[in-house]
C-alpha positions as CSV (number, residue, x, y, z in Angstrom):
1,M,-30.0,0.7,-56.5
2,E,-31.2,-2.6,-56.7
3,K,-32.8,-4.3,-59.3
4,L,-33.7,-2.5,-62.8
5,W,-35.5,-4.0,-65.4
6,A,-34.0,-2.7,-68.4
7,P,-34.2,-5.2,-71.1
8,W,-32.6,-3.5,-74.2
9,R,-29.3,-2.6,-72.4
10,V,-27.9,-6.0,-71.8
11,E,-26.5,-6.2,-75.4
12,Y,-24.1,-3.1,-74.4
13,I,-23.5,-5.0,-71.3
14,R,-22.3,-7.5,-72.5
15,N,-21.0,-6.2,-75.8
16,P,-20.1,-2.8,-74.7
17,G,-17.9,-2.9,-78.3
18,T,-14.6,-1.1,-78.7
19,G,-14.0,1.6,-80.9
20,C,-15.8,4.8,-81.4
21,F,-19.4,4.3,-81.9
22,F,-19.8,7.8,-83.4
23,C,-17.6,6.6,-86.4
24,Q,-18.8,3.3,-86.3
25,G,-22.0,4.3,-86.7
26,L,-21.1,6.8,-89.6
27,K,-19.8,3.3,-91.4
28,M,-23.5,2.1,-91.2
29,K,-25.1,2.3,-95.0
30,D,-28.5,2.2,-92.7
31,H,-28.7,5.0,-90.8
32,K,-31.8,4.3,-89.2
33,K,-29.8,1.1,-87.6
34,A,-27.7,3.6,-86.6
35,L,-29.9,6.1,-85.0
36,I,-28.5,9.0,-87.4
37,V,-31.5,11.5,-87.8
38,E,-29.2,14.0,-89.9
39,K,-26.2,13.5,-91.0
40,H,-23.9,16.5,-93.1
41,A,-20.3,16.7,-94.6
42,R,-19.3,17.9,-91.4
43,A,-21.2,16.7,-88.4
44,F,-24.4,14.5,-87.7
45,S,-27.5,13.9,-85.3
46,L,-28.1,10.7,-83.6
47,L,-30.2,9.3,-80.9
48,N,-29.0,8.3,-77.8
49,R,-29.4,4.5,-77.3
50,Y,-29.6,4.9,-73.5
51,P,-31.4,8.1,-73.3
52,Y,-32.3,10.4,-70.5
53,N,-35.5,11.0,-71.8
54,N,-37.5,10.3,-75.2
55,G,-35.8,11.9,-78.1
56,H,-32.6,12.6,-76.4
57,L,-30.0,13.2,-79.6
58,M,-26.3,13.9,-79.8
59,V,-24.9,16.4,-82.4
60,A,-21.1,15.5,-83.0
61,P,-18.1,16.7,-85.4
62,V,-18.0,13.6,-88.6
63,R,-14.4,14.1,-87.5
64,H,-12.9,12.1,-85.1
65,V,-11.7,14.7,-82.3
66,G,-12.2,14.6,-78.7
67,N,-12.0,18.6,-77.5
68,L,-13.9,20.7,-78.9
69,E,-10.9,23.5,-78.7
70,L,-9.9,21.5,-82.0
71,L,-12.8,22.2,-84.6
72,D,-12.6,24.3,-87.1
73,D,-14.7,26.7,-87.8
74,E,-16.7,25.5,-90.5
75,E,-17.5,22.0,-88.0
76,L,-18.8,24.3,-85.4
77,L,-21.3,25.8,-87.6
78,T,-22.2,23.0,-88.8
79,I,-22.9,21.3,-85.1
80,H,-25.2,24.3,-84.2
81,N,-27.5,24.3,-87.4
82,L,-28.2,20.6,-86.9
83,L,-28.6,20.8,-82.9
84,R,-30.8,24.2,-84.1
85,R,-32.8,21.6,-86.5
86,A,-33.0,19.3,-83.6
87,M,-34.8,21.2,-81.5
88,K,-37.0,22.7,-84.1
89,S,-38.0,18.9,-85.2
90,I,-39.0,17.6,-81.4
91,T,-40.7,21.2,-80.4
92,M,-42.6,20.3,-83.6
93,T,-43.4,16.4,-83.2
94,M,-42.8,16.0,-79.4
95,Q,-43.7,19.7,-77.9
96,P,-41.5,19.7,-75.2
97,Q,-41.3,22.8,-72.9
98,G,-37.8,23.0,-72.5
99,F,-34.0,21.7,-73.6
100,N,-31.0,20.5,-71.7
101,I,-27.9,20.8,-73.8
102,G,-24.4,20.1,-72.3
103,I,-21.0,19.2,-73.6
104,N,-19.0,16.9,-70.9
105,Q,-15.7,17.4,-72.4
106,G,-12.8,14.8,-70.1
107,R,-13.7,11.8,-68.6
108,I,-13.8,14.1,-65.2
109,A,-16.1,16.3,-66.4
110,G,-18.6,13.1,-67.3
111,A,-17.8,12.5,-70.9
112,G,-18.7,8.5,-71.5
113,V,-16.6,9.0,-74.6
114,V,-14.1,10.9,-74.4
115,D,-12.7,11.2,-78.0
116,H,-15.3,11.8,-80.2
117,I,-16.3,15.1,-78.8
118,H,-20.5,15.9,-78.7
119,I,-23.5,17.6,-77.6
120,H,-26.2,16.5,-75.9
121,L,-29.7,18.1,-76.6
122,V,-32.5,16.6,-74.2
123,P,-36.2,17.5,-74.1
124,R,-37.8,18.3,-71.0
125,W,-41.1,18.4,-69.9
126,Q,-43.5,19.6,-66.6
127,G,-42.9,16.8,-64.7
128,D,-41.5,14.5,-66.4
129,T,-39.2,13.5,-63.3
130,N,-41.4,11.6,-61.4
131,F,-40.7,8.6,-58.6
132,M,-38.8,6.2,-60.6
133,P,-35.6,8.7,-60.8
134,V,-35.8,9.8,-57.1
135,L,-36.5,6.9,-55.0
136,S,-35.0,4.0,-57.3
137,D,-32.5,5.3,-59.4
138,T,-34.4,4.7,-62.3
139,K,-35.7,6.2,-65.9
140,V,-38.5,5.7,-67.3
141,V,-38.5,6.2,-71.1
142,S,-42.0,6.2,-72.4
143,E,-41.2,5.7,-76.1
144,S,-39.2,3.2,-78.2
145,L,-35.9,4.4,-80.4
146,L,-37.8,4.1,-83.5
147,A,-41.1,5.9,-83.1
148,T,-38.9,9.1,-81.5
149,Y,-36.8,8.4,-84.5
150,E,-39.7,8.8,-87.1
151,K,-41.0,11.6,-85.2
152,I,-37.8,14.0,-85.5
153,R,-37.1,12.2,-89.3
154,D,-41.0,13.8,-89.8
155,G,-39.5,17.0,-88.2
156,L,-37.1,17.4,-90.2
157,H,-38.4,16.8,-93.8
158,Q,-41.2,19.3,-92.7
159,L,-38.9,21.9,-92.3
160,D,-37.2,21.2,-95.2
161,H,-40.6,20.7,-97.0
162,P,-43.4,23.3,-95.1
163,A,-46.5,22.8,-96.5
């Protein structure tokens, strides 16, 4: 790939930060700014700042731990409940035709953050891969993060307060 116009990444490239962005996000009082769509005592979900597709989010334990096998039963249950709620909300508000759900544990497995385990949830639509990733290793995400955030939050509100 020779050129990629992605101005939102320059902040991260110039200052990738130190420490765990999951833990840093949890410390922020403004969940919208942190892109945290839902938080419980043991786990939370947040949008990926560099998404593969619109609605790409991650679900992680509140506790800073790098291996799935170190999570306790309550953390695992809360993570899976948040994952299910996010899928319902995204399905309701964005109508994907499927999802990719995955965990990359360890750097050799592709984990970008190796010390805070998390599950990726990527909504998929028929034909969502176009010529851009095939020819230029570039992904086009057509909706802003804050617009996606609002859709998912609205869906979660609808789940909790059905009409």
